[in-house]
N, CA, C and O of each residue as an XYZ file, in Angstrom:
252
protein
N      45.066     71.600     -1.134
C      44.965     71.308     -2.545
C      45.728     72.380     -3.319
O      45.607     73.570     -3.030
N      46.505     71.952     -4.296
C      47.214     72.899     -5.156
C      46.224     73.496     -6.141
O      45.555     72.767     -6.874
N      46.128     74.812     -6.161
C      45.237     75.511     -7.088
C      46.002     76.014     -8.310
O      45.455     76.084     -9.410
N      47.277     76.366     -8.103
C      48.040     76.961     -9.192
C      49.532     76.791     -8.927
O      49.977     76.863     -7.782
N      50.299     76.565     -9.987
C      51.752     76.602     -9.899
C      52.172     77.951    -10.455
O      51.915     78.261    -11.618
N      52.815     78.746     -9.623
C      53.171     80.113    -10.009
C      54.342     80.158    -10.984
O      54.353     80.975    -11.904
N      55.328     79.283    -10.787
C      56.522     79.302    -11.627
C      57.054     77.891    -11.776
O      57.114     77.139    -10.803
N      57.441     77.529    -12.988
C      58.028     76.220    -13.239
C      59.472     76.430    -13.664
O      59.740     77.017    -14.712
N      60.396     75.950    -12.849
C      61.820     75.985    -13.174
C      62.349     74.600    -12.844
O      62.782     74.339    -11.721
N      62.311     73.726    -13.820
C      62.603     72.321    -13.581
C      63.292     71.735    -14.796
O      63.054     72.172    -15.922
N      64.134     70.763    -14.576
C      64.964     70.094    -15.572
C      64.495     70.253    -17.015
O      65.046     71.064    -17.759
N      63.504     69.503    -17.408
C      63.119     69.440    -18.822
C      62.185     70.557    -19.259
O      61.825     70.625    -20.434
N      61.784     71.431    -18.349
C      60.897     72.525    -18.741
C      61.672     73.764    -19.188
O      61.074     74.724    -19.674
N      62.998     73.750    -19.028
C      63.852     74.848    -19.489
C      63.331     76.219    -19.070
O      63.120     77.096    -19.908
N      63.128     76.395    -17.773
C      62.662     77.679    -17.224
C      61.348     78.139    -17.832
O      61.165     79.327    -18.099
N      60.446     77.215    -18.047
C      59.111     77.551    -18.547
C      58.520     78.623    -17.650
O      58.531     78.484    -16.427
N      58.016     79.664    -18.231
C      57.441     80.738    -17.431
C      56.193     81.263    -18.122
O      56.215     81.594    -19.307
N      55.146     81.331    -17.392
C      53.893     81.878    -17.899
C      53.165     82.489    -16.720
O      53.750     82.695    -15.657
N      51.919     82.772    -16.905
C      51.140     83.301    -15.790
C      50.825     82.210    -14.780
O      50.223     82.491    -13.743
N      51.214     80.981    -15.054
C      51.023     79.875    -14.129
C      50.171     78.777    -14.716
O      49.519     78.954    -15.746
N      50.185     77.652    -14.055
C      49.360     76.514    -14.430
C      48.261     76.395    -13.394
O      48.548     76.268    -12.204
N      47.017     76.432    -13.820
C      45.901     76.369    -12.879
C      45.313     74.963    -12.848
O      45.251     74.273    -13.866
N      44.884     74.555    -11.655
C      44.355     73.221    -11.441
C      42.964     73.281    -10.827
O      42.614     74.232    -10.128
N      42.189     72.256    -11.099
C      40.896     72.040    -10.462
C      41.034     70.889     -9.488
O      42.134     70.373     -9.287
N      39.940     70.485     -8.884
C      39.977     69.376     -7.936
C      40.453     68.100     -8.621
O      41.236     67.345     -8.044
N      39.994     67.852     -9.838
C      40.411     66.698    -10.635
C      40.982     67.227    -11.946
O      40.376     68.084    -12.590
N      42.150     66.716    -12.341
C      42.823     67.174    -13.551
C      43.282     65.975    -14.360
O      43.585     64.920    -13.803
N      43.331     66.135    -15.660
C      43.791     65.087    -16.558
C      44.996     65.616    -17.328
O      44.931     66.671    -17.960
N      46.086     64.874    -17.266
C      47.270     65.197    -18.060
C      47.296     64.239    -19.238
O      47.262     63.022    -19.056
N      47.356     64.779    -20.429
C      47.438     63.913    -21.600
C      48.364     64.529    -22.628
O      48.582     65.740    -22.645
N      48.894     63.697    -23.465
C      49.800     64.146    -24.512
C      50.597     62.978    -25.035
O      50.542     61.871    -24.500
N      51.330     63.242    -26.077
C      52.170     62.209    -26.678
C      53.340     61.885    -25.763
O      53.646     62.626    -24.829
N      53.983     60.765    -26.051
C      55.184     60.387    -25.312
C      56.224     61.490    -25.436
O      56.408     62.068    -26.507
N      56.895     61.771    -24.340
C      57.964     62.758    -24.346
C      57.505     64.203    -24.276
O      58.304     65.112    -24.500
N      56.239     64.434    -23.973
C      55.719     65.802    -23.947
C      55.748     66.442    -22.562
O      55.407     67.618    -22.433
N      56.146     65.701    -21.518
C      56.341     66.307    -20.203
C      55.324     65.956    -19.132
O      55.311     66.586    -18.074
N      54.468     64.968    -19.373
C      53.458     64.601    -18.365
C      54.121     64.106    -17.084
O      53.815     64.595    -15.996
N      55.014     63.153    -17.208
C      55.707     62.617    -16.029
C      56.607     63.666    -15.399
O      56.750     63.710    -14.177
N      57.214     64.510    -16.221
C      58.073     65.576    -15.689
C      57.279     66.542    -14.823
O      57.771     66.992    -13.788
N      56.063     66.864    -15.232
C      55.227     67.761    -14.434
C      54.865     67.118    -13.100
O      54.916     67.774    -12.061
N      54.500     65.843    -13.123
C      54.167     65.137    -11.883
C      55.400     65.065    -10.980
O      55.292     65.282     -9.773
N      56.565     64.764    -11.548
C      57.799     64.712    -10.758
C      58.162     66.079    -10.193
O      58.648     66.171     -9.066
N      57.933     67.136    -10.958
C      58.170     68.499    -10.489
C      57.325     68.795     -9.251
O      57.833     69.312     -8.256
N      56.045     68.467     -9.315
C      55.146     68.698     -8.178
C      55.590     67.872     -6.981
O      55.698     68.393     -5.871
N      55.851     66.579     -7.202
C      56.261     65.677     -6.131
C      57.562     66.145     -5.480
O      57.651     66.208     -4.254
N      58.564     66.472     -6.285
C      59.862     66.898     -5.750
C      59.749     68.166     -4.913
O      60.379     68.270     -3.860
N      58.963     69.121     -5.363
C      58.816     70.368     -4.613
C      58.055     70.164     -3.315
O      58.373     70.802     -2.311
N      57.067     69.297     -3.310
C      56.344     68.997     -2.072
C      57.264     68.267     -1.099
O      57.305     68.604      0.084
N      58.009     67.259     -1.591
C      58.916     66.504     -0.727
C      60.018     67.383     -0.145
O      60.455     67.155      0.983
N      60.474     68.384     -0.896
C      61.530     69.288     -0.431
C      60.982     70.511      0.293
O      61.720     71.444      0.608
N      59.683     70.493      0.552
C      59.004     71.574      1.267
C      59.204     72.935      0.587
O      59.271     73.964      1.260
N      59.297     72.936     -0.725
C      59.409     74.164     -1.514
C      58.005     74.536     -1.985
O      57.676     74.398     -3.163
N      57.193     75.006     -1.058
C      55.775     75.220     -1.334
C      55.445     76.639     -1.771
O      54.297     76.927     -2.109
N      56.438     77.537     -1.771
C      56.149     78.922     -2.135
C      55.808     79.094     -3.613
O      55.288     80.140     -4.002
N      56.087     78.092     -4.439
C      55.742     78.189     -5.863
C      54.294     77.798     -6.126
O      53.784     77.987     -7.230
N      53.635     77.252     -5.104
C      52.251     76.808     -5.250
C      51.284     77.807     -4.629
O      51.562     78.378     -3.574
N      50.173     78.011     -5.275
C      49.047     78.713     -4.667
C      48.102     77.611     -4.221
O      47.692     76.780     -5.031
N      47.755     77.594     -2.948
C      46.958     76.491     -2.420
C      45.611     76.966     -1.906
O      45.378     78.154     -1.681
N      44.740     75.991     -1.731
C      43.422     76.242     -1.168
C      43.415     75.715      0.253
O      43.942     74.633      0.512
N      42.837     76.445      1.160
C      42.815     76.018      2.559
C      41.676     75.057      2.864
O      41.593     74.527      3.972
N      40.795     74.826      1.891
C      39.653     73.952      2.167
C      39.929     72.489      1.856
O      38.993     71.689      1.840
N      41.164     72.113      1.610
C      41.509     70.719      1.362
C      40.999     70.231      0.027
O      40.963     70.984     -0.946
N      40.605     68.970     -0.023
C      40.130     68.375     -1.265
C      38.641     68.543     -1.355
O      38.029     68.110     -2.332
């Protein structure tokens, strides 16, 4: 399970950098159209598919 995204460097996020994005077991993404909800999901999906997992802090206990 992804617990935290350490760094976001992705197309529409323009090198967004903070202390990270933290996640719980269940998360809700909401916002107006064009605010980056789908971009965040695509960022996570693309990095997992490309085995670029060093940007994620994960939990070893699964879901």
